[in-house]
MDAnalysis code that builds the backbone (N, CA, C; Angstrom):
import MDAnalysis as mda
import numpy as np

u = mda.Universe.empty(648, n_residues=216, atom_resindex=np.repeat(np.arange(216), 3), trajectory=True)
u.add_TopologyAttr("name", ["N", "CA", "C"] * 216)
u.add_TopologyAttr("resid", np.arange(1, 217))
u.add_TopologyAttr("resname", ["MET", "GLY", "ASP", "ARG", "LYS", "VAL", "LEU", "LEU", "PRO", "GLY", "LYS", "TRP", "ARG", "THR", "ALA", "TRP", "GLY", "LEU", "ALA", "ALA", "MET", "VAL", "THR", "ILE", "ALA", "ALA", "THR", "VAL", "PHE", "ILE", "PRO", "PRO", "SER", "THR", "ALA", "HIS", "ALA", "ASP", "GLY", "CYS", "ALA", "ALA", "VAL", "ASP", "VAL", "VAL", "VAL", "ALA", "ARG", "GLY", "THR", "GLY", "GLU", "PRO", "GLY", "TRP", "LEU", "GLY", "ASP", "GLU", "ILE", "GLY", "ASP", "PRO", "LEU", "TYR", "GLY", "MET", "LEU", "GLN", "ASP", "ARG", "LEU", "PRO", "LEU", "SER", "THR", "THR", "ALA", "TYR", "ARG", "VAL", "ASN", "TYR", "PRO", "ALA", "ASP", "TYR", "SER", "PHE", "ASN", "VAL", "GLY", "ALA", "GLY", "THR", "ALA", "ASP", "LEU", "VAL", "GLY", "HIS", "MET", "VAL", "ALA", "GLN", "ALA", "ALA", "ALA", "CYS", "PRO", "GLY", "GLN", "GLN", "PHE", "VAL", "LEU", "VAL", "GLY", "TYR", "SER", "GLN", "GLY", "ALA", "ALA", "VAL", "VAL", "GLN", "ALA", "ALA", "LEU", "GLY", "THR", "GLY", "ALA", "VAL", "SER", "TRP", "TYR", "PRO", "GLY", "ARG", "VAL", "GLN", "LEU", "PRO", "ASP", "TRP", "LEU", "GLY", "GLY", "ARG", "VAL", "ALA", "ALA", "VAL", "LEU", "LEU", "PHE", "GLY", "ASP", "PRO", "VAL", "ARG", "GLY", "LEU", "GLY", "TRP", "THR", "VAL", "PRO", "GLY", "GLN", "PHE", "LEU", "GLY", "ARG", "THR", "GLY", "ASP", "TRP", "CYS", "THR", "GLY", "GLY", "ASP", "PRO", "VAL", "CYS", "GLY", "SER", "GLY", "VAL", "ASP", "ALA", "ASN", "ALA", "HIS", "VAL", "ALA", "TYR", "GLY", "SER", "ASP", "LEU", "VAL", "ASP", "ALA", "ALA", "ASN", "PHE", "ALA", "ALA", "ASP", "HIS", "LEU"])
u.atoms.positions = np.array([
    [-10.515, -19.490, 38.625],
    [-10.660, -20.282, 37.405],
    [-10.900, -19.403, 36.194],
    [-11.564, -18.206, 36.414],
    [-11.770, -17.305, 35.296],
    [-12.904, -17.776, 34.415],
    [-13.247, -16.946, 33.448],
    [-14.320, -17.280, 32.524],
    [-13.762, -18.151, 31.414],
    [-13.444, -19.374, 31.738],
    [-12.783, -20.242, 30.777],
    [-13.700, -21.396, 30.406],
    [-13.450, -21.933, 29.247],
    [-14.227, -23.082, 28.804],
    [-13.538, -24.355, 29.260],
    [-14.341, -25.312, 29.697],
    [-13.815, -26.616, 30.038],
    [-14.283, -27.600, 28.978],
    [-13.735, -28.800, 29.039],
    [-14.076, -29.792, 28.028],
    [-15.415, -30.412, 28.342],
    [-16.484, -29.799, 27.793],
    [-17.838, -30.287, 27.990],
    [-18.378, -30.770, 26.654],
    [-19.258, -31.737, 26.665],
    [-19.759, -32.294, 25.412],
    [-20.884, -31.510, 24.782],
    [-21.040, -30.218, 25.058],
    [-21.997, -29.426, 24.324],
    [-23.085, -28.840, 25.186],
    [-24.072, -28.236, 24.515],
    [-25.105, -27.501, 25.219],
    [-25.962, -28.385, 26.107],
    [-26.073, -29.657, 25.767],
    [-26.918, -30.520, 26.582],
    [-26.415, -30.598, 28.000],
    [-25.091, -30.404, 28.172],
    [-24.541, -30.483, 29.523],
    [-25.071, -29.340, 30.380],
    [-25.166, -28.136, 29.778],
    [-25.748, -27.015, 30.495],
    [-27.207, -27.289, 30.809],
    [-27.951, -27.768, 29.807],
    [-29.358, -28.064, 30.031],
    [-29.531, -29.119, 31.114],
    [-28.645, -30.129, 31.118],
    [-28.720, -31.159, 32.149],
    [-28.477, -30.570, 33.514],
    [-27.497, -29.675, 33.594],
    [-27.186, -29.079, 34.882],
    [-28.343, -28.260, 35.408],
    [-28.993, -27.499, 34.526],
    [-30.132, -26.712, 34.956],
    [-31.316, -27.610, 35.285],
    [-31.491, -28.684, 34.517],
    [-32.589, -29.596, 34.795],
    [-32.410, -30.280, 36.136],
    [-31.176, -30.565, 36.488],
    [-30.927, -31.255, 37.747],
    [-31.414, -30.458, 38.927],
    [-31.282, -29.135, 38.839],
    [-31.673, -28.340, 39.999],
    [-33.174, -28.348, 40.196],
    [-33.955, -28.532, 39.120],
    [-35.398, -28.538, 39.263],
    [-35.867, -29.712, 40.100],
    [-35.202, -30.829, 39.948],
    [-35.650, -32.025, 40.642],
    [-35.484, -31.919, 42.138],
    [-34.674, -30.952, 42.605],
    [-34.467, -30.828, 44.046],
    [-34.899, -29.476, 44.579],
    [-35.552, -28.676, 43.716],
    [-36.001, -27.360, 44.160],
    [-37.475, -27.412, 44.536],
    [-37.930, -26.378, 45.202],
    [-39.341, -26.285, 45.535],
    [-40.160, -26.149, 44.274],
    [-41.424, -26.568, 44.334],
    [-42.261, -26.560, 43.143],
    [-43.392, -25.553, 43.248],
    [-43.458, -24.770, 44.295],
    [-44.505, -23.767, 44.433],
    [-44.094, -22.534, 43.651],
    [-44.958, -22.058, 42.762],
    [-44.652, -20.864, 41.969],
    [-45.543, -19.721, 42.408],
    [-44.933, -18.590, 42.760],
    [-45.662, -17.398, 43.145],
    [-45.589, -16.406, 41.995],
    [-46.719, -15.860, 41.532],
    [-46.670, -14.914, 40.415],
    [-45.763, -13.736, 40.725],
    [-45.104, -13.193, 39.693],
    [-44.192, -12.080, 39.909],
    [-44.874, -10.896, 40.567],
    [-44.121, -10.173, 41.390],
    [-44.630, -8.980, 42.042],
    [-43.669, -7.828, 41.779],
    [-44.106, -6.631, 42.082],
    [-43.239, -5.483, 41.885],
    [-42.371, -5.275, 43.109],
    [-41.331, -4.456, 42.956],
    [-40.438, -4.175, 44.070],
    [-41.195, -3.434, 45.168],
    [-40.745, -3.613, 46.405],
    [-41.395, -2.973, 47.537],
    [-41.008, -1.519, 47.692],
    [-39.949, -1.092, 47.053],
    [-39.509, 0.292, 47.229],
    [-38.972, 0.822, 45.913],
    [-39.197, 2.094, 45.678],
    [-38.739, 2.725, 44.455],
    [-37.866, 3.923, 44.815],
    [-37.311, 4.578, 43.789],
    [-36.529, 5.776, 44.029],
    [-35.048, 5.542, 43.885],
    [-34.289, 6.598, 44.150],
    [-32.851, 6.563, 43.930],
    [-32.090, 6.276, 45.217],
    [-32.205, 5.082, 45.701],
    [-31.377, 4.658, 46.819],
    [-29.937, 4.535, 46.347],
    [-29.006, 4.518, 47.287],
    [-27.597, 4.380, 46.924],
    [-27.306, 3.026, 46.312],
    [-28.033, 1.985, 46.770],
    [-27.796, 0.622, 46.315],
    [-29.115, -0.046, 45.954],
    [-29.157, -0.667, 44.793],
    [-30.321, -1.449, 44.375],
    [-29.919, -2.922, 44.361],
    [-30.616, -3.737, 45.140],
    [-30.329, -5.162, 45.234],
    [-31.275, -5.890, 44.278],
    [-30.723, -6.508, 43.253],
    [-31.505, -7.152, 42.198],
    [-31.389, -8.665, 42.375],
    [-32.525, -9.321, 42.607],
    [-32.505, -10.730, 42.999],
    [-33.258, -11.593, 41.991],
    [-32.587, -12.638, 41.512],
    [-33.224, -13.659, 40.672],
    [-33.387, -14.913, 41.525],
    [-34.618, -15.270, 41.820],
    [-34.896, -16.367, 42.740],
    [-34.698, -17.717, 42.067],
    [-34.707, -18.761, 42.885],
    [-34.529, -20.114, 42.394],
    [-35.814, -20.722, 41.858],
    [-35.708, -21.887, 41.277],
    [-36.844, -22.567, 40.664],
    [-37.959, -22.800, 41.671],
    [-39.134, -22.237, 41.378],
    [-40.294, -22.435, 42.220],
    [-40.177, -21.850, 43.609],
    [-39.180, -20.999, 43.845],
    [-38.947, -20.484, 45.190],
    [-40.021, -19.474, 45.576],
    [-40.752, -19.718, 46.661],
    [-41.791, -18.771, 47.090],
    [-41.177, -17.565, 47.777],
    [-42.031, -16.589, 48.055],
    [-41.568, -15.378, 48.715],
    [-41.424, -14.233, 47.725],
    [-41.181, -13.030, 48.253],
    [-41.016, -11.855, 47.394],
    [-39.706, -11.958, 46.627],
    [-38.585, -11.816, 47.317],
    [-37.276, -12.000, 46.682],
    [-36.826, -13.459, 46.740],
    [-37.560, -14.275, 47.491],
    [-37.234, -15.696, 47.649],
    [-37.036, -16.039, 49.111],
    [-37.805, -16.996, 49.598],
    [-37.734, -17.366, 51.016],
    [-36.382, -17.928, 51.420],
    [-35.735, -18.652, 50.513],
    [-34.481, -19.328, 50.857],
    [-33.304, -18.353, 50.928],
    [-33.211, -17.449, 49.960],
    [-32.040, -16.566, 49.860],
    [-32.433, -15.085, 49.899],
    [-33.196, -14.636, 48.940],
    [-33.388, -13.210, 48.722],
    [-33.968, -12.446, 49.887],
    [-35.073, -12.926, 50.467],
    [-35.717, -12.195, 51.550],
    [-34.818, -12.072, 52.788],
    [-34.285, -13.185, 53.309],
    [-33.420, -13.031, 54.489],
    [-32.127, -12.276, 54.190],
    [-31.569, -12.465, 52.995],
    [-30.332, -11.769, 52.658],
    [-30.563, -10.269, 52.563],
    [-31.651, -9.862, 51.965],
    [-31.920, -8.424, 51.855],
    [-32.090, -7.793, 53.238],
    [-32.733, -8.509, 54.153],
    [-32.848, -8.008, 55.509],
    [-31.487, -7.793, 56.150],
    [-30.579, -8.727, 55.929],
    [-29.221, -8.589, 56.479],
    [-28.480, -7.429, 55.826],
    [-28.664, -7.247, 54.536],
    [-28.012, -6.137, 53.849],
    [-28.523, -4.796, 54.376],
    [-29.796, -4.714, 54.629],
    [-30.344, -3.483, 55.183],
    [-29.721, -3.175, 56.543],
    [-29.460, -4.215, 57.317],
    [-28.855, -4.027, 58.639],
    [-27.394, -3.616, 58.563],
    [-26.671, -4.117, 57.550],
    [-25.225, -3.947, 57.496],
    [-24.768, -2.750, 56.666],
    [-25.543, -2.385, 55.671],
    [-25.084, -1.332, 54.770],
    [-25.380, 0.047, 55.353],
    [-24.378, 0.907, 55.425],
    [-24.595, 2.276, 55.902],
    [-25.102, 3.163, 54.772],
    [-25.923, 2.591, 53.906],
    [-26.418, 3.269, 52.716],
    [-27.892, 2.946, 52.541],
    [-28.602, 3.802, 51.831],
    [-29.997, 3.517, 51.524],
    [-30.078, 2.408, 50.467],
    [-31.109, 1.585, 50.550],
    [-31.242, 0.448, 49.638],
    [-32.666, 0.328, 49.120],
    [-32.769, -0.222, 47.917],
    [-34.022, -0.725, 47.380],
    [-33.761, -2.147, 46.928],
    [-34.822, -2.873, 46.642],
    [-34.670, -4.235, 46.135],
    [-35.628, -4.460, 44.980],
    [-35.213, -5.330, 44.072],
    [-36.019, -5.641, 42.896],
    [-36.026, -7.141, 42.659],
    [-37.207, -7.692, 42.499],
    [-37.369, -9.108, 42.178],
    [-37.404, -9.282, 40.665],
    [-36.460, -10.005, 40.103],
    [-36.415, -10.234, 38.660],
    [-37.688, -10.958, 38.235],
    [-38.346, -10.401, 37.246],
    [-39.629, -10.915, 36.781],
    [-39.391, -11.954, 35.679],
    [-39.372, -13.208, 36.085],
    [-39.260, -14.312, 35.127],
    [-39.931, -15.527, 35.746],
    [-40.293, -16.540, 34.941],
    [-41.094, -17.639, 35.483],
    [-40.431, -18.427, 36.610],
    [-39.125, -18.630, 36.550],
    [-38.420, -19.455, 37.537],
    [-39.101, -20.800, 37.698],
    [-39.452, -21.412, 36.583],
    [-40.156, -22.689, 36.632],
    [-39.467, -23.704, 35.723],
    [-40.184, -24.767, 35.385],
    [-39.600, -25.843, 34.606],
    [-39.249, -25.446, 33.169],
    [-39.718, -24.290, 32.717],
    [-39.414, -23.869, 31.344],
    [-37.975, -23.392, 31.191],
    [-37.281, -23.121, 32.301],
    [-35.912, -22.608, 32.263],
    [-35.788, -21.410, 31.324],
    [-36.699, -20.460, 31.488],
    [-36.689, -19.287, 30.614],
    [-35.671, -18.275, 31.127],
    [-34.415, -18.687, 31.058],
    [-33.318, -17.840, 31.502],
    [-33.267, -16.545, 30.694],
    [-33.579, -16.639, 29.396],
    [-33.565, -15.450, 28.552],
    [-34.501, -14.374, 29.051],
    [-35.705, -14.763, 29.470],
    [-36.665, -13.796, 30.003],
    [-36.117, -13.144, 31.265],
    [-35.438, -13.932, 32.082],
    [-34.840, -13.380, 33.292],
    [-33.793, -12.336, 32.984],
    [-32.936, -12.613, 32.013],
    [-31.899, -11.643, 31.677],
    [-32.502, -10.368, 31.103],
    [-33.542, -10.513, 30.285],
    [-34.170, -9.333, 29.685],
    [-34.742, -8.422, 30.762],
    [-35.387, -9.014, 31.757],
    [-35.971, -8.195, 32.814],
    [-34.891, -7.606, 33.714],
    [-33.894, -8.405, 34.059],
    [-32.811, -7.934, 34.914],
    [-32.078, -6.760, 34.270],
    [-31.665, -6.938, 33.017],
    [-30.915, -5.877, 32.334],
    [-31.803, -4.664, 32.080],
    [-33.052, -4.903, 31.677],
    [-33.955, -3.784, 31.443],
    [-34.158, -2.940, 32.692],
    [-34.304, -3.612, 33.827],
    [-34.453, -2.891, 35.091],
    [-33.205, -2.075, 35.406],
    [-32.024, -2.677, 35.247],
    [-30.791, -1.984, 35.580],
    [-30.544, -0.785, 34.665],
    [-30.842, -0.929, 33.393],
    [-30.657, 0.186, 32.459],
    [-31.579, 1.345, 32.841],
    [-32.839, 1.018, 33.166],
    [-33.785, 2.062, 33.554],
    [-33.351, 2.738, 34.855],
    [-32.905, 1.948, 35.827],
    [-32.455, 2.519, 37.090],
    [-31.213, 3.384, 36.903],
    [-30.305, 2.919, 36.066],
    [-29.077, 3.672, 35.827],
    [-29.374, 5.035, 35.219],
    [-30.380, 5.077, 34.341],
    [-30.755, 6.345, 33.725],
    [-31.438, 7.271, 34.729],
    [-32.273, 6.696, 35.580],
    [-33.027, 7.507, 36.537],
    [-32.182, 7.913, 37.740],
    [-31.203, 7.073, 38.076],
    [-30.408, 7.271, 39.292],
    [-28.928, 7.159, 38.947],
    [-28.310, 8.205, 38.444],
    [-26.935, 8.114, 37.923],
    [-25.891, 7.643, 38.923],
    [-26.111, 7.843, 40.200],
    [-25.106, 7.438, 41.180],
    [-25.357, 6.088, 41.820],
    [-26.407, 5.407, 41.394],
    [-26.794, 4.158, 42.060],
    [-25.868, 2.999, 41.685],
    [-25.550, 2.170, 42.690],
    [-24.809, 0.940, 42.469],
    [-25.752, -0.253, 42.617],
    [-25.267, -1.411, 42.145],
    [-26.111, -2.604, 42.148],
    [-25.408, -3.770, 42.847],
    [-26.220, -4.545, 43.555],
    [-25.795, -5.848, 44.051],
    [-26.693, -6.878, 43.367],
    [-26.082, -7.810, 42.633],
    [-26.838, -8.836, 41.920],
    [-26.803, -10.128, 42.719],
    [-27.972, -10.725, 42.910],
    [-28.098, -11.947, 43.694],
    [-28.815, -12.994, 42.850],
    [-28.266, -14.203, 42.791],
    [-28.916, -15.282, 42.071],
    [-28.813, -16.586, 42.828],
    [-29.917, -17.300, 42.908],
    [-29.955, -18.598, 43.585],
    [-30.450, -19.651, 42.617],
    [-29.698, -20.742, 42.480],
    [-30.088, -21.884, 41.654],
    [-30.340, -21.412, 40.213],
    [-31.532, -21.603, 39.671],
    [-31.790, -21.120, 38.316],
    [-31.555, -19.612, 38.217],
    [-31.824, -18.896, 39.294],
    [-31.580, -17.461, 39.304],
    [-30.110, -17.119, 39.152],
    [-29.231, -17.987, 39.667],
    [-27.793, -17.766, 39.472],
    [-27.433, -17.886, 38.000],
    [-28.089, -18.813, 37.293],
    [-27.853, -18.936, 35.850],
    [-28.326, -17.691, 35.115],
    [-29.419, -17.094, 35.580],
    [-29.898, -15.844, 34.986],
    [-28.842, -14.750, 35.141],
    [-28.305, -14.610, 36.342],
    [-27.279, -13.595, 36.575],
    [-26.045, -13.875, 35.716],
    [-25.617, -15.117, 35.683],
    [-24.454, -15.477, 34.869],
    [-24.683, -15.128, 33.402],
    [-25.851, -15.467, 32.883],
    [-26.139, -15.190, 31.475],
    [-26.165, -13.687, 31.206],
    [-26.710, -12.916, 32.133],
    [-26.749, -11.468, 31.953],
    [-25.348, -10.868, 31.974],
    [-24.445, -11.456, 32.741],
    [-23.077, -10.961, 32.811],
    [-22.235, -11.392, 31.608],
    [-22.707, -12.386, 30.867],
    [-21.997, -12.807, 29.661],
    [-21.198, -14.078, 29.790],
    [-21.469, -14.902, 30.791],
    [-20.758, -16.167, 30.948],
    [-21.084, -17.099, 29.782],
    [-20.045, -17.649, 29.173],
    [-20.217, -18.392, 27.939],
    [-21.109, -19.604, 28.023],
    [-21.110, -20.307, 29.138],
    [-21.876, -21.551, 29.245],
    [-23.372, -21.334, 29.085],
    [-23.852, -20.126, 29.362],
    [-25.279, -19.848, 29.258],
    [-25.569, -18.723, 28.263],
    [-24.642, -18.478, 27.356],
    [-24.822, -17.403, 26.386],
    [-25.734, -17.795, 25.232],
    [-26.078, -19.081, 25.141],
    [-26.853, -19.561, 23.994],
    [-28.361, -19.522, 24.240],
    [-28.795, -19.159, 25.431],
    [-30.223, -19.195, 25.730],
    [-30.995, -18.223, 24.851],
    [-32.117, -18.680, 24.264],
    [-32.928, -17.787, 23.425],
    [-33.392, -16.567, 24.210],
    [-33.311, -15.420, 23.577],
    [-33.774, -14.195, 24.207],
    [-32.829, -13.608, 25.231],
    [-31.630, -14.172, 25.357],
    [-30.695, -13.662, 26.363],
    [-30.300, -12.222, 26.058],
    [-30.283, -11.395, 27.104],
    [-29.852, -10.005, 26.997],
    [-28.656, -9.822, 27.927],
    [-27.587, -9.261, 27.391],
    [-26.365, -9.097, 28.175],
    [-26.248, -7.681, 28.700],
    [-25.731, -7.564, 29.910],
    [-25.515, -6.267, 30.528],
    [-24.537, -5.454, 29.687],
    [-24.872, -4.207, 29.348],
    [-23.937, -3.389, 28.560],
    [-22.632, -3.147, 29.325],
    [-21.550, -3.044, 28.589],
    [-20.244, -2.838, 29.217],
    [-20.221, -1.598, 30.098],
    [-20.881, -0.536, 29.659],
    [-20.836, 0.718, 30.403],
    [-21.510, 0.599, 31.767],
    [-22.376, -0.395, 31.929],
    [-23.099, -0.555, 33.184],
    [-22.396, -1.528, 34.129],
    [-21.479, -2.339, 33.599],
    [-20.799, -3.328, 34.427],
    [-20.048, -2.732, 35.594],
    [-19.506, -1.542, 35.427],
    [-18.748, -0.913, 36.488],
    [-19.589, -0.493, 37.676],
    [-20.896, -0.447, 37.510],
    [-21.782, -0.069, 38.600],
    [-22.290, -1.278, 39.387],
    [-21.846, -2.457, 39.000],
    [-22.160, -3.666, 39.767],
    [-21.128, -3.779, 40.884],
    [-21.538, -3.496, 42.099],
    [-20.604, -3.504, 43.227],
    [-20.287, -4.921, 43.678],
    [-21.294, -5.807, 43.630],
    [-21.089, -7.182, 44.099],
    [-22.067, -8.108, 43.404],
    [-21.613, -9.338, 43.200],
    [-22.439, -10.415, 42.652],
    [-22.422, -11.542, 43.677],
    [-23.601, -11.989, 44.098],
    [-23.719, -13.026, 45.119],
    [-24.486, -14.210, 44.533],
    [-23.815, -15.350, 44.407],
    [-24.399, -16.532, 43.783],
    [-24.465, -17.681, 44.782],
    [-25.566, -18.419, 44.723],
    [-25.789, -19.539, 45.638],
    [-26.314, -20.742, 44.847],
    [-25.717, -21.911, 45.090],
    [-26.186, -23.130, 44.419],
    [-26.204, -22.987, 42.909],
    [-25.148, -22.424, 42.363],
    [-25.084, -22.017, 40.957],
    [-24.832, -23.208, 40.029],
    [-25.786, -23.555, 39.149],
    [-25.564, -24.682, 38.231],
    [-24.458, -24.413, 37.213],
    [-24.185, -23.144, 36.922],
    [-23.113, -22.817, 35.982],
    [-21.758, -23.155, 36.599],
    [-21.625, -22.942, 37.883],
    [-20.421, -23.391, 38.586],
    [-20.296, -24.909, 38.501],
    [-21.411, -25.600, 38.609],
    [-21.391, -27.054, 38.502],
    [-20.921, -27.541, 37.151],
    [-21.029, -26.690, 36.140],
    [-20.566, -27.037, 34.802],
    [-19.114, -26.632, 34.562],
    [-18.487, -26.044, 35.567],
    [-17.075, -25.699, 35.449],
    [-16.794, -24.286, 34.988],
    [-17.779, -23.403, 35.081],
    [-17.605, -22.025, 34.644],
    [-17.787, -21.071, 35.819],
    [-17.276, -19.871, 35.660],
    [-17.544, -18.802, 36.619],
    [-17.789, -17.518, 35.840],
    [-17.977, -16.422, 36.552],
    [-18.317, -15.156, 35.904],
    [-17.154, -14.666, 35.044],
    [-17.437, -13.801, 34.073],
    [-16.358, -13.207, 33.283],
    [-15.343, -12.496, 34.176],
    [-14.125, -12.411, 33.687],
    [-13.009, -11.941, 34.483],
    [-13.203, -10.597, 35.149],
    [-13.882, -9.672, 34.488],
    [-14.022, -8.339, 35.065],
    [-14.888, -8.321, 36.319],
    [-15.648, -9.404, 36.542],
    [-16.513, -9.476, 37.720],
    [-15.956, -10.394, 38.812],
    [-14.860, -11.068, 38.552],
    [-14.363, -12.063, 39.503],
    [-14.097, -11.476, 40.886],
    [-13.438, -10.345, 40.952],
    [-13.087, -9.763, 42.233],
    [-14.273, -9.242, 43.012],
    [-15.420, -9.145, 42.348],
    [-16.631, -8.629, 43.002],
    [-17.666, -9.722, 43.223],
    [-17.280, -10.977, 43.004],
    [-18.244, -12.077, 43.062],
    [-17.972, -13.013, 44.224],
    [-19.025, -13.289, 44.980],
    [-19.001, -14.339, 45.982],
    [-19.868, -15.480, 45.496],
    [-19.353, -16.704, 45.541],
    [-20.042, -17.867, 44.967],
    [-20.067, -18.978, 46.009],
    [-21.246, -19.257, 46.556],
    [-21.373, -20.225, 47.641],
    [-21.987, -21.526, 47.142],
    [-21.324, -22.628, 47.468],
    [-21.804, -23.967, 47.093],
    [-21.673, -24.855, 48.325],
    [-22.787, -25.198, 48.931],
    [-22.778, -26.007, 50.139],
    [-22.247, -27.402, 49.836],
    [-21.445, -27.926, 50.748],
    [-20.929, -29.273, 50.566],
    [-22.050, -30.277, 50.374],
    [-21.921, -31.095, 49.352],
    [-22.933, -32.091, 49.048],
    [-23.961, -31.661, 48.028],
    [-23.982, -30.366, 47.664],
    [-24.966, -29.878, 46.696],
    [-24.654, -30.438, 45.309],
    [-25.571, -31.205, 44.711],
    [-25.310, -31.792, 43.398],
    [-25.500, -30.812, 42.244],
    [-26.063, -29.636, 42.495],
    [-26.310, -28.665, 41.429],
    [-25.067, -27.845, 41.121],
    [-24.423, -27.341, 42.157],
    [-23.244, -26.497, 41.948],
    [-21.945, -27.266, 42.133],
    [-22.025, -28.469, 42.671],
    [-20.825, -29.267, 42.913],
    [-21.026, -30.701, 42.496],
    [-20.266, -31.578, 43.111],
    [-20.327, -32.995, 42.736],
    [-20.952, -33.842, 43.831],
    [-21.728, -33.209, 44.717],
    [-22.346, -33.933, 45.810],
    [-23.565, -34.729, 45.384],
    [-24.138, -35.423, 46.350],
    [-25.316, -36.250, 46.082],
    [-26.417, -35.986, 47.105],
    [-26.282, -34.928, 47.884],
    [-27.252, -34.623, 48.925],
    [-28.212, -33.547, 48.427],
    [-29.415, -33.956, 48.048],
    [-30.388, -33.003, 47.521],
    [-30.732, -31.930, 48.537],
    [-30.759, -32.272, 49.804],
    [-31.103, -31.296, 50.838],
    [-30.080, -30.169, 50.939],
    [-28.864, -30.426, 50.491],
    [-27.824, -29.399, 50.567],
    [-28.156, -28.199, 49.687],
    [-28.970, -28.404, 48.666],
    [-29.295, -27.310, 47.755],
    [-30.229, -26.283, 48.387],
    [-30.822, -26.637, 49.503],
    [-31.697, -25.690, 50.200],
    [-31.159, -25.436, 51.613],
    [-29.848, -25.425, 51.743],
    [-29.216, -25.270, 53.057],
    [-28.164, -24.156, 53.036],
    [-28.584, -22.974, 52.577],
    [-27.640, -21.860, 52.465],
    [-27.820, -20.791, 53.540],
    [-28.670, -21.064, 54.508],
    [-28.909, -20.071, 55.549],
    [-27.656, -19.654, 56.289],
    [-26.744, -20.599, 56.507],
    [-25.530, -20.280, 57.257],
    [-24.533, -19.459, 56.442],
    [-24.772, -19.303, 55.146],
    [-23.861, -18.533, 54.289],
    [-24.300, -17.087, 54.105],
    [-25.489, -16.746, 54.577],
    [-26.039, -15.437, 54.261],
    [-25.306, -14.302, 54.961],
    [-24.863, -14.523, 56.196],
    [-24.103, -13.485, 56.887],
    [-22.806, -13.198, 56.138],
    [-22.135, -14.250, 55.716],
    [-20.897, -14.084, 54.949],
    [-21.169, -13.314, 53.657],
    [-22.273, -13.648, 52.999],
    [-22.615, -12.971, 51.748],
    [-22.923, -11.501, 51.991],
    [-23.671, -11.203, 53.041],
    [-24.007, -9.813, 53.348],
    [-22.742, -9.010, 53.667],
    [-21.833, -9.619, 54.402],
    [-20.577, -8.947, 54.719],
    [-19.727, -8.730, 53.469],
    [-19.741, -9.704, 52.571],
    [-19.006, -9.590, 51.316],
    [-19.524, -8.384, 50.525],
    [-20.836, -8.273, 50.415],
    [-21.418, -7.150, 49.680],
    [-21.058, -5.823, 50.353],
    [-21.169, -5.780, 51.678],
    [-20.866, -4.545, 52.403],
    [-19.423, -4.113, 52.189],
    [-18.525, -5.085, 52.125],
    [-17.101, -4.774, 51.919],
    [-16.818, -4.206, 50.533],
    [-17.741, -4.414, 49.587],
    [-17.526, -3.956, 48.222],
    [-18.322, -2.688, 47.887],
    [-18.910, -2.107, 48.890],
    [-19.684, -0.879, 48.684],
    [-19.025, 0.296, 49.424],
])
């Protein structure tokens, strides 16, 4: 589909899409924590968790997916939890600022390091906004990934993405490196009506881990 605009009635549609995911997401908020590992690993996995999602990188997606990536990648890895509220405030801008700031710092410290970006639910909107997807470019405080750093993004893994639900996908330069999973029935990323589908991505994680491995 490409990074194209569809006939939407304005910004409220994006806000509605993001609001919809809150009503079916977990409501437990865990204060931000630092990454468990530092240094110049070959691959840094940067994860933006979903709304209210507990866990370090996120119990639903980030934590189990990172474990699978560690098993599959013949490379050293670190992981980073994007520091943003992931709550009802929808502070996507704060998420992009932290995500991009982390990547810029890592790129300077580790010139050969590649990145895998992971976003679930509201976290997928954070990743989309950081990459420059138009539907979420209007968020206050949004910071976009510099062009020079885009080439070091080996893979983008999105789950239950509300931006997909609005008819958008990542900018064209990232399309070939992006895997986008939307469980049948998920009303956030698709046109379903099954709220439980939004927390049913466990069966997609092996596919996602393999997708990332194939792009590294």
